[in-house]
C-alpha positions in Angstrom: -18.2 -11.1 11.5 -19.0 -8.2 9.3 -21.2 -10.9 7.3 -22.9 -14.4 8.1 -21.1 -17.3 7.1 -23.1 -19.2 4.2 -21.7 -22.6 4.8 -20.6 -24.4 8.3 -17.1 -24.0 8.7 -14.1 -23.7 11.2 -13.3 -20.0 12.7 -9.6 -19.2 14.0 -7.4 -16.7 15.2 -4.8 -15.0 12.2 -1.5 -15.1 14.5 0.8 -11.9 13.8 3.7 -14.3 13.6 2.1 -15.8 10.9 3.1 -14.6 6.8 -0.8 -13.8 6.8 -0.3 -11.7 10.5 2.9 -10.0 9.3 0.9 -8.6 5.9 -2.2 -7.3 8.6 0.7 -5.7 10.3 2.6 -4.1 7.0 -1.3 -3.0 6.1 -2.2 -1.2 9.1 1.5 0.4 9.0 0.8 2.0 6.0 -2.6 3.3 6.6 -1.0 4.7 10.1 1.9 6.5 7.4 -0.6 8.0 4.7 -3.1 9.3 7.3 -0.1 10.8 9.5 1.0 12.3 6.2 -2.6 13.5 5.5 -2.6 15.0 8.8 1.0 17.1 8.4 1.3 17.0 5.0 -1.7 16.9 3.2 -1.0 18.6 0.3 1.6 15.3 -0.5 0.5 12.7 -3.2 1.5 9.1 -2.0 1.5 6.0 -4.5 2.7 2.6 -2.8 4.7 1.0 -5.8 7.3 -1.7 -4.3 8.1 -3.8 -1.4 12.1 -4.0 -0.9 12.9 -7.0 1.5 11.3 -6.0 4.7 10.4 -2.5 3.5 7.7 -0.7 1.0 8.4 2.5 -1.5 6.2 4.8 -1.3 6.4 7.5 -3.9 5.7 11.3 -3.8 3.6 11.5 -7.2 3.3 15.5 -7.0 7.1 15.7 -6.8 7.1 17.2 -3.5 10.6 16.5 -1.6 10.3 15.9 2.1 13.1 16.7 4.4 14.1 14.5 7.2 12.3 17.1 9.4 8.9 16.6 7.4 9.6 12.8 8.2 10.1 13.5 11.9 6.8 15.3 12.1 5.2 12.6 10.3 6.7 10.3 12.8 5.9 11.9 15.8 2.0 11.7 14.7 2.1 8.0 13.9 3.8 7.3 17.5 1.2 9.6 19.1 -1.7 7.5 17.6 0.4 4.3 18.1 0.4 5.3 22.0 -3.3 6.3 22.0 -4.2 2.9 20.5 -6.3 4.8 17.5 -8.9 2.4 16.4 -9.1 1.2 12.8 -12.7 1.1 12.0 -14.3 -0.7 9.2 -17.4 -0.1 7.6 -19.1 -1.9 4.3 -20.3 0.4 2.1 -21.4 0.3 -1.5 -19.1 0.7 -4.5 -20.2 4.5 -5.4 -19.9 5.6 -1.3 -16.8 4.0 -1.0 -15.4 6.4 -4.0 -16.9 9.6 -2.4 -15.3 8.8 1.1 -11.4 7.6 -0.5 -9.3 11.1 -1.0 -8.0 10.8 -4.6 -5.1 13.4 -3.2 -3.6 10.5 -1.0 -3.8 6.8 -2.5 -4.3 7.2 -6.3 -4.1 3.8 -6.5 -7.1 3.0 -4.5 -10.0 4.4 -6.7 -8.8 2.4 -9.9 -8.9 -0.6 -7.4 -12.7 0.4 -6.9 -13.0 0.9 -10.7 -12.7 -2.8 -11.2 -14.6 -4.1 -8.3 -17.4 -6.2 -9.9 -20.8 -8.5 -8.7 -20.1 -7.3 -5.1 -23.1 -5.1 -3.2 -20.5 -3.6 -0.8 -16.5 -3.2 -0.1 -14.9 -3.4 3.0 -13.6 0.3 3.7 -11.6 1.2 6.7 -10.9 4.7 8.5 -8.7 5.7 10.8 -8.8 9.4 12.6 -10.9 10.9 9.4 -9.1 9.4 6.8 -11.0 6.7 4.9 -8.9 3.6 2.4 -9.6 0.8 0.5 -7.6 -2.1 1.4 -7.6 -5.8 -0.1 -7.2 -7.8 3.2 -7.7 -7.4 6.8 -6.7 -4.4 9.2 -5.4 -4.7 13.1 -8.3 -3.4 15.5 -6.0 -0.3 16.6 -2.6 1.1 16.7 -1.7 -0.2 19.6 -0.3 -3.5 18.2 2.5 -1.7 15.9 6.3 -2.1 17.4 8.3 -1.6 15.5 9.2 0.9 12.2 11.1 3.0 10.4 11.0 5.9 8.1 13.9 6.3 5.4 14.0 9.2 3.1 14.5 7.3 -0.1 15.1 8.8 -3.6 11.5 10.2 -4.7 9.8 9.2 -1.4 10.2 7.0 1.4 11.1 4.1 2.5 8.7 2.3 5.4 10.8 -0.7 7.3 9.1 -2.9 9.0 9.4 -6.1 11.4 9.1 -9.7 10.6 8.5 -11.4 13.3 8.5 -12.9 15.9 9.8 -10.1 18.0 8.2 -7.1 16.3 9.8 -4.4 18.4 13.2 -5.0 16.1 13.4 -4.1 12.3 15.9 -6.0 10.3 18.7 -3.7 8.7 17.5 -2.7 4.7 19.8 -3.8 2.3 19.0 -2.9 -1.4 20.8 -4.5 -3.9 21.5 -2.8 -7.2 19.6 -5.7 -9.3 16.3 -5.1 -7.2 16.6 -1.5 -8.4 17.4 -2.2 -12.0 13.8 -4.5 -11.9 11.9 -1.8 -10.0 13.5 0.7 -13.3 12.3 -1.7 -15.7 8.9 -2.0 -14.4 8.5 2.1 -14.0 9.5 2.1 -17.7 6.8 -1.0 -18.8 4.3 1.2 -16.8 5.2 4.1 -19.1 4.7 2.3 -22.1 1.3 1.0 -21.1 0.1 3.9 -20.1 -1.0 2.8 -16.5 -0.1 3.0 -12.6 2.1 -0.2 -11.7 -0.1 -3.0 -10.4 -3.1 -0.9 -9.6 -4.4 -0.3 -12.8 -3.5 -2.9 -14.7 -6.9 -5.0 -13.7 -8.8 -2.2 -15.5 -6.5 -1.4 -18.4 -6.8 -5.9 -19.2 -10.5 -5.3 -18.4 -10.8 -3.0 -21.3 -9.3 -5.4 -23.6 -5.4 -4.3 -23.9 -4.2 -7.5 -23.2 -2.6 -7.3 -26.9 -0.8 -4.9 -25.6 0.9 -5.9 -22.6 2.0 -9.0 -24.4 3.4 -7.2 -27.1 4.9 -5.0 -24.5 6.6 -7.4 -22.6 8.1 -9.2 -25.8 9.7 -6.1 -26.9 11.2 -5.8 -23.2 12.4 -9.3 -23.6 13.7 -8.5 -27.0 15.7 -5.6 -25.3 17.1 -7.9 -22.5 18.5 -10.1 -25.0 20.5 -7.5 -27.1 21.7 -5.7 -24.0 23.1 -9.6 -23.0 
């Protein structure tokens, strides 16, 4: 345990085939991806944006186009770390210490998330190879637990397809529906209107007293949708 329990309670393991276990798997897989990207293409700026069924979409913020060969190199690096069972280390650090270690060129969403952490002496920071990242959730102890995944070039970024269990070596086929794409486009447009990053800077935006602006933008979006009907 990283910290003492304040009250008596019952502890249990998180099973990989549970919903919580699947989230731990995906979180660790994403960390492996951004670490491999930092090794092979450190100039690429990655932003985690949306979930598409059994896949997560990572947008490349600085307009770099990755070829399928670039993605193959990243995948080979991930496979090497998985084969070596590279450990994921956990450190509890102050927010200021964490900000110094998290590289903004790799995961821009981590720094805004750290900006809204209040009333906590220390935050969990994870380390894989030489990469540090802040995540709200647990990680697998090492990459040897990762069995299946696929990396796909998609639009202006990369899709990381993952299994949902019980067999984690099987990655389901991905079907992206037009209605979901339309939803993503609207979400991005609303984020631009609010002048914030999707989801991850939203907490800071509200904290700064801009909730009225969000309500106004949502009302305008609903009005436009009704006019389109």
